[in-house]
N, CA, C, O and the ligand as a Tripos MOL2 file, in Angstrom:
@<TRIPOS>MOLECULE
protein
  309   307    78     0     0
PROTEIN
NO_CHARGES

@<TRIPOS>ATOM
      1 N         -37.8480   56.9080   38.5530 N.3       1 MET1
      2 CA        -38.6970   55.8450   38.0460 C.3       1 MET1
      3 C         -38.1830   54.4960   38.5230 C.2       1 MET1
      4 O         -37.0680   54.3740   39.0310 O.2       1 MET1
      5 N         -39.0160   53.5020   38.3470 N.am      2 GLY2
      6 CA        -38.5530   52.1650   38.6280 C.3       2 GLY2
      7 C         -38.9400   51.6270   39.9720 C.2       2 GLY2
      8 O         -38.5590   50.5100   40.3220 O.2       2 GLY2
      9 N         -39.6940   52.3950   40.7460 N.am      3 GLU3
     10 CA        -40.0710   51.8380   42.0390 C.3       3 GLU3
     11 C         -41.2160   50.8420   41.8570 C.2       3 GLU3
     12 O         -42.1240   51.0460   41.0510 O.2       3 GLU3
     13 N         -41.1450   49.7770   42.6200 N.am      4 VAL4
     14 CA        -42.1900   48.7530   42.5740 C.3       4 VAL4
     15 C         -43.1780   49.0410   43.6860 C.2       4 VAL4
     16 O         -42.7930   49.2210   44.8410 O.2       4 VAL4
     17 N         -44.4500   49.0820   43.3340 N.am      5 LEU5
     18 CA        -45.4820   49.3920   44.3090 C.3       5 LEU5
     19 C         -45.8390   48.1580   45.1280 C.2       5 LEU5
     20 O         -45.7160   47.0250   44.6620 O.2       5 LEU5
     21 N         -46.2820   48.4020   46.3570 N.am      6 ASP6
     22 CA        -46.7100   47.2870   47.1830 C.3       6 ASP6
     23 C         -48.2330   47.1790   47.2090 C.2       6 ASP6
     24 O         -48.8140   46.5350   48.0830 O.2       6 ASP6
     25 N         -48.8600   47.8260   46.2300 N.am      7 HIS7
     26 CA        -50.3210   47.7540   46.1520 C.3       7 HIS7
     27 C         -50.7150   47.8040   44.6830 C.2       7 HIS7
     28 O         -49.8950   48.1280   43.8250 O.2       7 HIS7
     29 N         -51.9620   47.4850   44.3990 N.am      8 GLU8
     30 CA        -52.4810   47.6420   43.0520 C.3       8 GLU8
     31 C         -52.3380   49.1170   42.6690 C.2       8 GLU8
     32 O         -52.7710   49.9930   43.4180 O.2       8 GLU8
     33 N         -51.7470   49.3930   41.5320 N.am      9 PRO9
     34 CA        -51.6060   50.8010   41.1580 C.3       9 PRO9
     35 C         -52.9630   51.4630   40.9610 C.2       9 PRO9
     36 O         -53.8720   50.8800   40.3690 O.2       9 PRO9
     37 N         -53.0860   52.6640   41.4560 N.am     10 THR10
     38 CA        -54.3140   53.4200   41.2630 C.3      10 THR10
     39 C         -54.3350   54.0030   39.8630 C.2      10 THR10
     40 O         -53.3220   54.0120   39.1640 O.2      10 THR10
     41 N         -55.5020   54.4910   39.4610 N.am     11 VAL11
     42 CA        -55.6140   55.1130   38.1480 C.3      11 VAL11
     43 C         -54.6450   56.2870   38.0380 C.2      11 VAL11
     44 O         -54.0120   56.4920   37.0020 O.2      11 VAL11
     45 N         -54.5390   57.0530   39.1240 N.am     12 VAL12
     46 CA        -53.6330   58.2010   39.1060 C.3      12 VAL12
     47 C         -52.1950   57.7430   38.8560 C.2      12 VAL12
     48 O         -51.4500   58.3790   38.1100 O.2      12 VAL12
     49 N         -51.8240   56.6450   39.4830 N.am     13 GLU13
     50 CA        -50.4660   56.1370   39.2850 C.3      13 GLU13
     51 C         -50.2750   55.6100   37.8690 C.2      13 GLU13
     52 O         -49.2140   55.7870   37.2700 O.2      13 GLU13
     53 N         -51.3090   54.9600   37.3360 N.am     14 LEU14
     54 CA        -51.2200   54.4550   35.9630 C.3      14 LEU14
     55 C         -51.1100   55.6140   34.9730 C.2      14 LEU14
     56 O         -50.3370   55.5620   34.0160 O.2      14 LEU14
     57 N         -51.8900   56.6490   35.2200 N.am     15 VAL15
     58 CA        -51.8080   57.8280   34.3570 C.3      15 VAL15
     59 C         -50.4100   58.4370   34.4490 C.2      15 VAL15
     60 O         -49.8630   58.9090   33.4530 O.2      15 VAL15
     61 N         -49.8450   58.4210   35.6400 N.am     16 GLY16
     62 CA        -48.4860   58.9270   35.8240 C.3      16 GLY16
     63 C         -47.4850   58.1480   34.9860 C.2      16 GLY16
     64 O         -46.5690   58.7270   34.4040 O.2      16 GLY16
     65 N         -47.6610   56.8350   34.9280 N.am     17 LEU17
     66 CA        -46.7720   56.0070   34.1110 C.3      17 LEU17
     67 C         -46.8940   56.3780   32.6400 C.2      17 LEU17
     68 O         -45.9010   56.4860   31.9200 O.2      17 LEU17
     69 N         -48.1570   56.5740   32.2080 N.am     18 VAL18
     70 CA        -48.3830   56.9280   30.8050 C.3      18 VAL18
     71 C         -47.7410   58.2820   30.4910 C.2      18 VAL18
     72 O         -47.1190   58.4570   29.4430 O.2      18 VAL18
     73 N         -47.9000   59.2290   31.4080 N.am     19 ARG19
     74 CA        -47.3270   60.5580   31.1620 C.3      19 ARG19
     75 C         -45.8010   60.4950   31.1030 C.2      19 ARG19
     76 O         -45.1660   61.1850   30.3050 O.2      19 ARG19
     77 N         -45.2360   59.6620   31.9560 N.am     20 MET20
     78 CA        -43.7870   59.4910   31.9570 C.3      20 MET20
     79 C         -43.3540   58.9360   30.6010 C.2      20 MET20
     80 O         -42.3610   59.3720   30.0200 O.2      20 MET20
     81 N         -44.1190   57.9710   30.1170 N.am     21 TRP21
     82 CA        -43.8060   57.3340   28.8390 C.3      21 TRP21
     83 C         -43.9830   58.3190   27.6880 C.2      21 TRP21
     84 O         -43.1820   58.3290   26.7530 O.2      21 TRP21
     85 N         -45.0160   59.1380   27.7490 N.am     22 ARG22
     86 CA        -45.2810   60.0970   26.6720 C.3      22 ARG22
     87 C         -44.1600   61.1310   26.5700 C.2      22 ARG22
     88 O         -43.8680   61.6360   25.4860 O.2      22 ARG22
     89 N         -43.5460   61.4350   27.6900 N.am     23 LYS23
     90 CA        -42.4570   62.4140   27.6950 C.3      23 LYS23
     91 C         -41.2970   61.9150   26.8590 C.2      23 LYS23
     92 O         -40.6730   62.6860   26.1290 O.2      23 LYS23
     93 N         -41.0080   60.6420   26.9620 N.am     24 ASP24
     94 CA        -39.9080   60.0570   26.2150 C.3      24 ASP24
     95 C         -40.2160   58.5900   25.9600 C.2      24 ASP24
     96 O         -39.9600   57.7260   26.7980 O.2      24 ASP24
     97 N         -40.7760   58.3290   24.7740 N.am     25 GLU25
     98 CA        -41.2550   56.9800   24.4650 C.3      25 GLU25
     99 C         -40.1170   55.9970   24.2300 C.2      25 GLU25
    100 O         -40.3450   54.7940   24.1040 O.2      25 GLU25
    101 N         -38.9010   56.5030   24.1700 N.am     26 THR26
    102 CA        -37.7750   55.5970   23.9840 C.3      26 THR26
    103 C         -37.2790   55.0370   25.3150 C.2      26 THR26
    104 O         -36.5230   54.0670   25.3560 O.2      26 THR26
    105 N         -37.7260   55.6740   26.4080 N.am     27 LYS27
    106 CA        -37.3030   55.2180   27.7260 C.3      27 LYS27
    107 C         -38.3260   54.2520   28.2830 C.2      27 LYS27
    108 O         -39.4960   54.6120   28.4130 O.2      27 LYS27
    109 N         -37.9280   53.0480   28.6110 N.am     28 PRO28
    110 CA        -38.8950   52.1030   29.1650 C.3      28 PRO28
    111 C         -39.3810   52.5460   30.5390 C.2      28 PRO28
    112 O         -38.6110   53.0420   31.3620 O.2      28 PRO28
    113 N         -40.6640   52.3570   30.7630 N.am     29 VAL29
    114 CA        -41.2530   52.6470   32.0600 C.3      29 VAL29
    115 C         -41.3400   51.3290   32.8180 C.2      29 VAL29
    116 O         -41.7350   50.3100   32.2520 O.2      29 VAL29
    117 N         -40.9800   51.3470   34.0740 N.am     30 ALA30
    118 CA        -40.9430   50.1060   34.8560 C.3      30 ALA30
    119 C         -42.3430   49.6470   35.2520 C.2      30 ALA30
    120 O         -43.1960   50.4510   35.6290 O.2      30 ALA30
    121 N         -42.5530   48.3550   35.1590 N.am     31 CYS31
    122 CA        -43.7970   47.7400   35.6180 C.3      31 CYS31
    123 C         -43.9690   48.0070   37.1100 C.2      31 CYS31
    124 O         -43.0430   47.7880   37.8910 O.2      31 CYS31
    125 N         -45.1600   48.4820   37.5130 N.am     32 PRO32
    126 CA        -45.3490   48.8080   38.9320 C.3      32 PRO32
    127 C         -45.3830   47.5910   39.8400 C.2      32 PRO32
    128 O         -45.2840   47.7330   41.0590 O.2      32 PRO32
    129 N         -45.5210   46.4040   39.2770 N.am     33 SER33
    130 CA        -45.5500   45.2630   40.1940 C.3      33 SER33
    131 C         -44.2880   44.4180   40.1710 C.2      33 SER33
    132 O         -44.0240   43.6970   41.1340 O.2      33 SER33
    133 N         -43.4870   44.4820   39.0890 N.am     34 CYS34
    134 CA        -42.2660   43.6710   39.1280 C.3      34 CYS34
    135 C         -41.0180   44.4380   38.6930 C.2      34 CYS34
    136 O         -39.9000   43.9490   38.8540 O.2      34 CYS34
    137 N         -41.2080   45.6490   38.1370 N.am     35 GLY35
    138 CA        -40.0570   46.4580   37.7800 C.3      35 GLY35
    139 C         -39.4960   46.2020   36.4000 C.2      35 GLY35
    140 O         -38.5890   46.9100   35.9620 O.2      35 GLY35
    141 N         -40.0190   45.1980   35.7010 N.am     36 ALA36
    142 CA        -39.5700   44.9340   34.3350 C.3      36 ALA36
    143 C         -40.1080   46.0430   33.4180 C.2      36 ALA36
    144 O         -41.0780   46.7200   33.7580 O.2      36 ALA36
    145 N         -39.4750   46.2210   32.2620 N.am     37 PRO37
    146 CA        -39.9770   47.2540   31.3500 C.3      37 PRO37
    147 C         -41.4150   46.9560   30.9300 C.2      37 PRO37
    148 O         -41.7530   45.8420   30.5310 O.2      37 PRO37
    149 N         -42.2330   47.9720   31.0310 N.am     38 LEU38
    150 CA        -43.6400   47.8490   30.7050 C.3      38 LEU38
    151 C         -43.8310   48.1210   29.2190 C.2      38 LEU38
    152 O         -43.1570   48.9790   28.6500 O.2      38 LEU38
    153 N         -44.7370   47.4010   28.6010 N.am     39 GLU39
    154 CA        -45.1090   47.7240   27.2210 C.3      39 GLU39
    155 C         -46.3410   48.6050   27.2680 C.2      39 GLU39
    156 O         -47.3450   48.2470   27.8850 O.2      39 GLU39
    157 N         -46.2660   49.7460   26.6230 N.am     40 ILE40
    158 CA        -47.4020   50.6570   26.6040 C.3      40 ILE40
    159 C         -47.8170   50.8840   25.1580 C.2      40 ILE40
    160 O         -47.0000   51.2400   24.3090 O.2      40 ILE40
    161 N         -49.0940   50.6710   24.8950 N.am     41 HIS41
    162 CA        -49.6060   50.8700   23.5430 C.3      41 HIS41
    163 C         -50.6800   51.9310   23.5660 C.2      41 HIS41
    164 O         -51.6050   51.8960   24.3770 O.2      41 HIS41
    165 N         -50.5360   52.8730   22.6600 N.am     42 ASP42
    166 CA        -51.5360   53.9210   22.5140 C.3      42 ASP42
    167 C         -52.6960   53.3560   21.7200 C.2      42 ASP42
    168 O         -52.5460   53.0260   20.5430 O.2      42 ASP42
    169 N         -53.8420   53.2420   22.3500 N.am     43 ARG43
    170 CA        -55.0150   52.7000   21.6780 C.3      43 ARG43
    171 C         -56.0750   53.7690   21.5010 C.2      43 ARG43
    172 O         -57.2550   53.4630   21.3250 O.2      43 ARG43
    173 N         -55.6620   55.0000   21.5460 N.am     44 SER44
    174 CA        -56.6270   56.0840   21.4150 C.3      44 SER44
    175 C         -57.3260   55.9900   20.0760 C.2      44 SER44
    176 O         -56.6810   55.9300   19.0290 O.2      44 SER44
    177 N         -58.6420   55.9780   20.1140 N.am     45 ALA45
    178 CA        -59.3970   55.8220   18.8800 C.3      45 ALA45
    179 C         -60.4770   56.8640   18.7520 C.2      45 ALA45
    180 O         -61.1280   56.9690   17.7120 O.2      45 ALA45
    181 N         -60.6700   57.6220   19.7860 N.am     46 ARG46
    182 CA        -61.7420   58.5980   19.7500 C.3      46 ARG46
    183 C         -61.2050   59.9740   20.0720 C.2      46 ARG46
    184 O         -60.1420   60.1070   20.6780 O.2      46 ARG46
    185 N         -61.9280   60.9850   19.6760 N.am     47 PRO47
    186 CA        -61.4020   62.3500   19.9070 C.3      47 PRO47
    187 C         -61.5130   62.8140   21.3430 C.2      47 PRO47
    188 O         -60.9790   63.8700   21.6840 O.2      47 PRO47
    189 N         -62.1760   62.0750   22.1800 N.am     48 TYR48
    190 CA        -62.4200   62.5790   23.5260 C.3      48 TYR48
    191 C         -61.4880   62.0030   24.5780 C.2      48 TYR48
    192 O         -61.2440   62.6220   25.6140 O.2      48 TYR48
    193 N         -60.9820   60.8390   24.3080 N.am     49 ARG49
    194 CA        -60.1850   60.1720   25.3280 C.3      49 ARG49
    195 C         -58.9480   59.5560   24.7110 C.2      49 ARG49
    196 O         -58.9300   59.1670   23.5430 O.2      49 ARG49
    197 N         -57.9350   59.4810   25.5190 N.am     50 GLU50
    198 CA        -56.7770   58.6810   25.1400 C.3      50 GLU50
    199 C         -56.8720   57.3570   25.8860 C.2      50 GLU50
    200 O         -57.1870   57.3170   27.0760 O.2      50 GLU50
    201 N         -56.6010   56.3010   25.1810 N.am     51 TRP51
    202 CA        -56.5990   54.9790   25.8070 C.3      51 TRP51
    203 C         -55.2070   54.3920   25.6920 C.2      51 TRP51
    204 O         -54.5750   54.4520   24.6380 O.2      51 TRP51
    205 N         -54.7520   53.8380   26.7640 N.am     52 TYR52
    206 CA        -53.4420   53.1940   26.7360 C.3      52 TYR52
    207 C         -53.5470   51.8110   27.3570 C.2      52 TYR52
    208 O         -54.1900   51.6230   28.3900 O.2      52 TYR52
    209 N         -52.9120   50.8630   26.7190 N.am     53 ALA53
    210 CA        -52.8300   49.5250   27.2850 C.3      53 ALA53
    211 C         -51.4360   49.3510   27.8630 C.2      53 ALA53
    212 O         -50.4330   49.5600   27.1800 O.2      53 ALA53
    213 N         -51.3890   48.9670   29.1300 N.am     54 LEU54
    214 CA        -50.1130   48.7460   29.8060 C.3      54 LEU54
    215 C         -49.9830   47.2560   30.0940 C.2      54 LEU54
    216 O         -50.7800   46.6810   30.8350 O.2      54 LEU54
    217 N         -48.9890   46.6540   29.5090 N.am     55 THR55
    218 CA        -48.8070   45.2230   29.7570 C.3      55 THR55
    219 C         -47.3600   44.9280   30.1010 C.2      55 THR55
    220 O         -46.4420   45.6250   29.6710 O.2      55 THR55
    221 N         -47.1810   43.8770   30.8870 N.am     56 CYS56
    222 CA        -45.8500   43.4610   31.2900 C.3      56 CYS56
    223 C         -45.6770   41.9910   30.9520 C.2      56 CYS56
    224 O         -46.4820   41.1530   31.3600 O.2      56 CYS56
    225 N         -44.6380   41.6830   30.2140 N.am     57 GLY57
    226 CA        -44.3610   40.3020   29.8690 C.3      57 GLY57
    227 C         -43.7700   39.5370   31.0430 C.2      57 GLY57
    228 O         -43.7650   38.3060   31.0480 O.2      57 GLY57
    229 N         -43.2740   40.2600   32.0360 N.am     58 GLY58
    230 CA        -42.6240   39.6200   33.1650 C.3      58 GLY58
    231 C         -43.5890   38.9840   34.1430 C.2      58 GLY58
    232 O         -43.3990   37.8420   34.5610 O.2      58 GLY58
    233 N         -44.6470   39.7390   34.5150 N.am     59 CYS59
    234 CA        -45.5360   39.2510   35.5670 C.3      59 CYS59
    235 C         -46.9760   39.1370   35.1110 C.2      59 CYS59
    236 O         -47.8370   38.7180   35.8850 O.2      59 CYS59
    237 N         -47.2530   39.5020   33.8730 N.am     60 GLY60
    238 CA        -48.6200   39.3830   33.3760 C.3      60 GLY60
    239 C         -49.4900   40.5720   33.7270 C.2      60 GLY60
    240 O         -50.7030   40.5370   33.5220 O.2      60 GLY60
    241 N         -48.8830   41.6240   34.2540 N.am     61 PHE61
    242 CA        -49.6090   42.8630   34.5190 C.3      61 PHE61
    243 C         -50.2930   43.3240   33.2430 C.2      61 PHE61
    244 O         -49.6740   43.3500   32.1790 O.2      61 PHE61
    245 N         -51.5480   43.6840   33.3410 N.am     62 ASP62
    246 CA        -52.3070   44.0350   32.1430 C.3      62 ASP62
    247 C         -53.4310   44.9810   32.5300 C.2      62 ASP62
    248 O         -54.4380   44.5640   33.1040 O.2      62 ASP62
    249 N         -53.2540   46.2560   32.2140 N.am     63 ARG63
    250 CA        -54.2640   47.2420   32.5920 C.3      63 ARG63
    251 C         -54.5010   48.1830   31.4310 C.2      63 ARG63
    252 O         -53.6410   48.3770   30.5710 O.2      63 ARG63
    253 N         -55.6880   48.7620   31.4290 N.am     64 THR64
    254 CA        -55.9990   49.7670   30.4230 C.3      64 THR64
    255 C         -56.3170   51.0670   31.1470 C.2      64 THR64
    256 O         -57.0180   51.0670   32.1590 O.2      64 THR64
    257 N         -55.8050   52.1580   30.6310 N.am     65 VAL65
    258 CA        -56.0190   53.4560   31.2480 C.3      65 VAL65
    259 C         -56.6670   54.3770   30.2330 C.2      65 VAL65
    260 O         -56.2680   54.3910   29.0690 O.2      65 VAL65
    261 N         -57.6360   55.1300   30.6450 N.am     66 SER66
    262 CA        -58.1860   56.1460   29.7680 C.3      66 SER66
    263 C         -57.9700   57.5060   30.3880 C.2      66 SER66
    264 O         -58.1390   57.6880   31.5940 O.2      66 SER66
    265 N         -57.5980   58.4510   29.5620 N.am     67 ILE67
    266 CA        -57.3540   59.8090   30.0310 C.3      67 ILE67
    267 C         -58.2540   60.7420   29.2450 C.2      67 ILE67
    268 O         -58.1060   60.8700   28.0290 O.2      67 ILE67
    269 N         -59.1800   61.3890   29.9190 N.am     68 PRO68
    270 CA        -60.0210   62.3700   29.2180 C.3      68 PRO68
    271 C         -59.1600   63.5230   28.7210 C.2      68 PRO68
    272 O         -58.3810   64.0960   29.4820 O.2      68 PRO68
    273 N         -59.3000   63.8590   27.4430 N.am     69 LEU69
    274 CA        -58.4380   64.8790   26.8770 C.3      69 LEU69
    275 C         -58.7220   66.2700   27.4600 C.2      69 LEU69
    276 O         -57.8450   67.1330   27.4830 O.2      69 LEU69
    277 N         -59.9310   66.4690   27.9180 N.am     70 ALA70
    278 CA        -60.2970   67.7740   28.4690 C.3      70 ALA70
    279 C         -59.5140   68.0610   29.7460 C.2      70 ALA70
    280 O         -59.1240   69.1990   30.0060 O.2      70 ALA70
    281 N         -59.2950   67.0350   30.5230 N.am     71 ALA71
    282 CA        -58.5950   67.2420   31.7840 C.3      71 ALA71
    283 C         -57.1090   67.2960   31.5280 C.2      71 ALA71
    284 O         -56.4720   66.2650   31.3090 O.2      71 ALA71
    285 N         -56.5600   68.4760   31.5530 N.am     72 ALA72
    286 CA        -55.1620   68.6640   31.1900 C.3      72 ALA72
    287 C         -54.2410   67.8970   32.1200 C.2      72 ALA72
    288 O         -53.7500   66.8270   31.7610 O.2      72 ALA72
    289 N         -54.0060   68.4200   33.2870 N.am     73 VAL73
    290 CA        -53.1390   67.7110   34.2190 C.3      73 VAL73
    291 C         -53.6880   67.8770   35.6300 C.2      73 VAL73
    292 O         -53.0820   68.5550   36.4600 O.2      73 VAL73
    293 N         -54.8440   67.2540   35.9020 N.am     74 PRO74
    294 CA        -55.4400   67.4460   37.2110 C.3      74 PRO74
    295 C         -54.6280   66.7740   38.2990 C.2      74 PRO74
    296 O         -54.3300   65.5820   38.2250 O.2      74 PRO74
    297 N         -54.2840   67.5270   39.2750 N.am     75 GLY75
    298 CA        -53.6110   66.9450   40.4260 C.3      75 GLY75
    299 C         -52.2360   66.3910   40.1700 C.2      75 GLY75
    300 O         -51.6900   65.6770   41.0110 O.2      75 GLY75
    301 N         -51.6550   66.7070   39.0120 N.am     76 ALA76
    302 CA        -50.2890   66.2410   38.7850 C.3      76 ALA76
    303 C         -49.3620   67.0740   39.6610 C.2      76 ALA76
    304 O         -49.5970   68.2690   39.8410 O.2      76 ALA76
    305 N         -48.3850   66.5060   40.1700 N.am     77 SER77
    306 CA        -47.3670   67.1340   41.0100 C.3      77 SER77
    307 C         -47.3070   66.4890   42.3690 C.2      77 SER77
    308 O         -46.5030   66.8930   43.2090 O.2      77 SER77
    309 ZN        -44.4100   43.1490   35.7180 Zn       78 ZN78
@<TRIPOS>BOND
     1     1     2 1
     2     2     3 1
     3     3     4 2
     4     3     5 am
     5     5     6 1
     6     6     7 1
     7     7     8 2
     8     7     9 am
     9     9    10 1
    10    10    11 1
    11    11    12 2
    12    11    13 am
    13    13    14 1
    14    14    15 1
    15    15    16 2
    16    15    17 am
    17    17    18 1
    18    18    19 1
    19    19    20 2
    20    19    21 am
    21    21    22 1
    22    22    23 1
    23    23    24 2
    24    23    25 am
    25    25    26 1
    26    26    27 1
    27    27    28 2
    28    27    29 am
    29    29    30 1
    30    30    31 1
    31    31    32 2
    32    31    33 am
    33    33    34 1
    34    34    35 1
    35    35    36 2
    36    35    37 am
    37    37    38 1
    38    38    39 1
    39    39    40 2
    40    39    41 am
    41    41    42 1
    42    42    43 1
    43    43    44 2
    44    43    45 am
    45    45    46 1
    46    46    47 1
    47    47    48 2
    48    47    49 am
    49    49    50 1
    50    50    51 1
    51    51    52 2
    52    51    53 am
    53    53    54 1
    54    54    55 1
    55    55    56 2
    56    55    57 am
    57    57    58 1
    58    58    59 1
    59    59    60 2
    60    59    61 am
    61    61    62 1
    62    62    63 1
    63    63    64 2
    64    63    65 am
    65    65    66 1
    66    66    67 1
    67    67    68 2
    68    67    69 am
    69    69    70 1
    70    70    71 1
    71    71    72 2
    72    71    73 am
    73    73    74 1
    74    74    75 1
    75    75    76 2
    76    75    77 am
    77    77    78 1
    78    78    79 1
    79    79    80 2
    80    79    81 am
    81    81    82 1
    82    82    83 1
    83    83    84 2
    84    83    85 am
    85    85    86 1
    86    86    87 1
    87    87    88 2
    88    87    89 am
    89    89    90 1
    90    90    91 1
    91    91    92 2
    92    91    93 am
    93    93    94 1
    94    94    95 1
    95    95    96 2
    96    95    97 am
    97    97    98 1
    98    98    99 1
    99    99   100 2
   100    99   101 am
   101   101   102 1
   102   102   103 1
   103   103   104 2
   104   103   105 am
   105   105   106 1
   106   106   107 1
   107   107   108 2
   108   107   109 am
   109   109   110 1
   110   110   111 1
   111   111   112 2
   112   111   113 am
   113   113   114 1
   114   114   115 1
   115   115   116 2
   116   115   117 am
   117   117   118 1
   118   118   119 1
   119   119   120 2
   120   119   121 am
   121   121   122 1
   122   122   123 1
   123   123   124 2
   124   123   125 am
   125   125   126 1
   126   126   127 1
   127   127   128 2
   128   127   129 am
   129   129   130 1
   130   130   131 1
   131   131   132 2
   132   131   133 am
   133   133   134 1
   134   134   135 1
   135   135   136 2
   136   135   137 am
   137   137   138 1
   138   138   139 1
   139   139   140 2
   140   139   141 am
   141   141   142 1
   142   142   143 1
   143   143   144 2
   144   143   145 am
   145   145   146 1
   146   146   147 1
   147   147   148 2
   148   147   149 am
   149   149   150 1
   150   150   151 1
   151   151   152 2
   152   151   153 am
   153   153   154 1
   154   154   155 1
   155   155   156 2
   156   155   157 am
   157   157   158 1
   158   158   159 1
   159   159   160 2
   160   159   161 am
   161   161   162 1
   162   162   163 1
   163   163   164 2
   164   163   165 am
   165   165   166 1
   166   166   167 1
   167   167   168 2
   168   167   169 am
   169   169   170 1
   170   170   171 1
   171   171   172 2
   172   171   173 am
   173   173   174 1
   174   174   175 1
   175   175   176 2
   176   175   177 am
   177   177   178 1
   178   178   179 1
   179   179   180 2
   180   179   181 am
   181   181   182 1
   182   182   183 1
   183   183   184 2
   184   183   185 am
   185   185   186 1
   186   186   187 1
   187   187   188 2
   188   187   189 am
   189   189   190 1
   190   190   191 1
   191   191   192 2
   192   191   193 am
   193   193   194 1
   194   194   195 1
   195   195   196 2
   196   195   197 am
   197   197   198 1
   198   198   199 1
   199   199   200 2
   200   199   201 am
   201   201   202 1
   202   202   203 1
   203   203   204 2
   204   203   205 am
   205   205   206 1
   206   206   207 1
   207   207   208 2
   208   207   209 am
   209   209   210 1
   210   210   211 1
   211   211   212 2
   212   211   213 am
   213   213   214 1
   214   214   215 1
   215   215   216 2
   216   215   217 am
   217   217   218 1
   218   218   219 1
   219   219   220 2
   220   219   221 am
   221   221   222 1
   222   222   223 1
   223   223   224 2
   224   223   225 am
   225   225   226 1
   226   226   227 1
   227   227   228 2
   228   227   229 am
   229   229   230 1
   230   230   231 1
   231   231   232 2
   232   231   233 am
   233   233   234 1
   234   234   235 1
   235   235   236 2
   236   235   237 am
   237   237   238 1
   238   238   239 1
   239   239   240 2
   240   239   241 am
   241   241   242 1
   242   242   243 1
   243   243   244 2
   244   243   245 am
   245   245   246 1
   246   246   247 1
   247   247   248 2
   248   247   249 am
   249   249   250 1
   250   250   251 1
   251   251   252 2
   252   251   253 am
   253   253   254 1
   254   254   255 1
   255   255   256 2
   256   255   257 am
   257   257   258 1
   258   258   259 1
   259   259   260 2
   260   259   261 am
   261   261   262 1
   262   262   263 1
   263   263   264 2
   264   263   265 am
   265   265   266 1
   266   266   267 1
   267   267   268 2
   268   267   269 am
   269   269   270 1
   270   270   271 1
   271   271   272 2
   272   271   273 am
   273   273   274 1
   274   274   275 1
   275   275   276 2
   276   275   277 am
   277   277   278 1
   278   278   279 1
   279   279   280 2
   280   279   281 am
   281   281   282 1
   282   282   283 1
   283   283   284 2
   284   283   285 am
   285   285   286 1
   286   286   287 1
   287   287   288 2
   288   287   289 am
   289   289   290 1
   290   290   291 1
   291   291   292 2
   292   291   293 am
   293   293   294 1
   294   294   295 1
   295   295   296 2
   296   295   297 am
   297   297   298 1
   298   298   299 1
   299   299   300 2
   300   299   301 am
   301   301   302 1
   302   302   303 1
   303   303   304 2
   304   303   305 am
   305   305   306 1
   306   306   307 1
   307   307   308 2
@<TRIPOS>SUBSTRUCTURE
     1 MET1         2 RESIDUE 1 A MET
     2 GLY2         6 RESIDUE 1 A GLY
     3 GLU3        10 RESIDUE 1 A GLU
     4 VAL4        14 RESIDUE 1 A VAL
     5 LEU5        18 RESIDUE 1 A LEU
     6 ASP6        22 RESIDUE 1 A ASP
     7 HIS7        26 RESIDUE 1 A HIS
     8 GLU8        30 RESIDUE 1 A GLU
     9 PRO9        34 RESIDUE 1 A PRO
    10 THR10       38 RESIDUE 1 A THR
    11 VAL11       42 RESIDUE 1 A VAL
    12 VAL12       46 RESIDUE 1 A VAL
    13 GLU13       50 RESIDUE 1 A GLU
    14 LEU14       54 RESIDUE 1 A LEU
    15 VAL15       58 RESIDUE 1 A VAL
    16 GLY16       62 RESIDUE 1 A GLY
    17 LEU17       66 RESIDUE 1 A LEU
    18 VAL18       70 RESIDUE 1 A VAL
    19 ARG19       74 RESIDUE 1 A ARG
    20 MET20       78 RESIDUE 1 A MET
    21 TRP21       82 RESIDUE 1 A TRP
    22 ARG22       86 RESIDUE 1 A ARG
    23 LYS23       90 RESIDUE 1 A LYS
    24 ASP24       94 RESIDUE 1 A ASP
    25 GLU25       98 RESIDUE 1 A GLU
    26 THR26      102 RESIDUE 1 A THR
    27 LYS27      106 RESIDUE 1 A LYS
    28 PRO28      110 RESIDUE 1 A PRO
    29 VAL29      114 RESIDUE 1 A VAL
    30 ALA30      118 RESIDUE 1 A ALA
    31 CYS31      122 RESIDUE 1 A CYS
    32 PRO32      126 RESIDUE 1 A PRO
    33 SER33      130 RESIDUE 1 A SER
    34 CYS34      134 RESIDUE 1 A CYS
    35 GLY35      138 RESIDUE 1 A GLY
    36 ALA36      142 RESIDUE 1 A ALA
    37 PRO37      146 RESIDUE 1 A PRO
    38 LEU38      150 RESIDUE 1 A LEU
    39 GLU39      154 RESIDUE 1 A GLU
    40 ILE40      158 RESIDUE 1 A ILE
    41 HIS41      162 RESIDUE 1 A HIS
    42 ASP42      166 RESIDUE 1 A ASP
    43 ARG43      170 RESIDUE 1 A ARG
    44 SER44      174 RESIDUE 1 A SER
    45 ALA45      178 RESIDUE 1 A ALA
    46 ARG46      182 RESIDUE 1 A ARG
    47 PRO47      186 RESIDUE 1 A PRO
    48 TYR48      190 RESIDUE 1 A TYR
    49 ARG49      194 RESIDUE 1 A ARG
    50 GLU50      198 RESIDUE 1 A GLU
    51 TRP51      202 RESIDUE 1 A TRP
    52 TYR52      206 RESIDUE 1 A TYR
    53 ALA53      210 RESIDUE 1 A ALA
    54 LEU54      214 RESIDUE 1 A LEU
    55 THR55      218 RESIDUE 1 A THR
    56 CYS56      222 RESIDUE 1 A CYS
    57 GLY57      226 RESIDUE 1 A GLY
    58 GLY58      230 RESIDUE 1 A GLY
    59 CYS59      234 RESIDUE 1 A CYS
    60 GLY60      238 RESIDUE 1 A GLY
    61 PHE61      242 RESIDUE 1 A PHE
    62 ASP62      246 RESIDUE 1 A ASP
    63 ARG63      250 RESIDUE 1 A ARG
    64 THR64      254 RESIDUE 1 A THR
    65 VAL65      258 RESIDUE 1 A VAL
    66 SER66      262 RESIDUE 1 A SER
    67 ILE67      266 RESIDUE 1 A ILE
    68 PRO68      270 RESIDUE 1 A PRO
    69 LEU69      274 RESIDUE 1 A LEU
    70 ALA70      278 RESIDUE 1 A ALA
    71 ALA71      282 RESIDUE 1 A ALA
    72 ALA72      286 RESIDUE 1 A ALA
    73 VAL73      290 RESIDUE 1 A VAL
    74 PRO74      294 RESIDUE 1 A PRO
    75 GLY75      298 RESIDUE 1 A GLY
    76 ALA76      302 RESIDUE 1 A ALA
    77 SER77      306 RESIDUE 1 A SER
    78 ZN78       309 GROUP 0 **** ****
């Protein structure tokens, strides 16, 4: 973990960050644009999707990711 991307993170990459965070919520996930610890908030409010807000206090990175619950782990690996 901790690599800084040289492009706007794709949805797949954002989902990867969320999955990394879900594995161990005590471990900070690095912001993809500056490497500072990312703040991730679970905003899931509906039974069909998980919503996560990813924000970084360092660079102002601010994205929202939704993960359909039906899709288990498509293309992970
Ligand atoms: Zn950042």
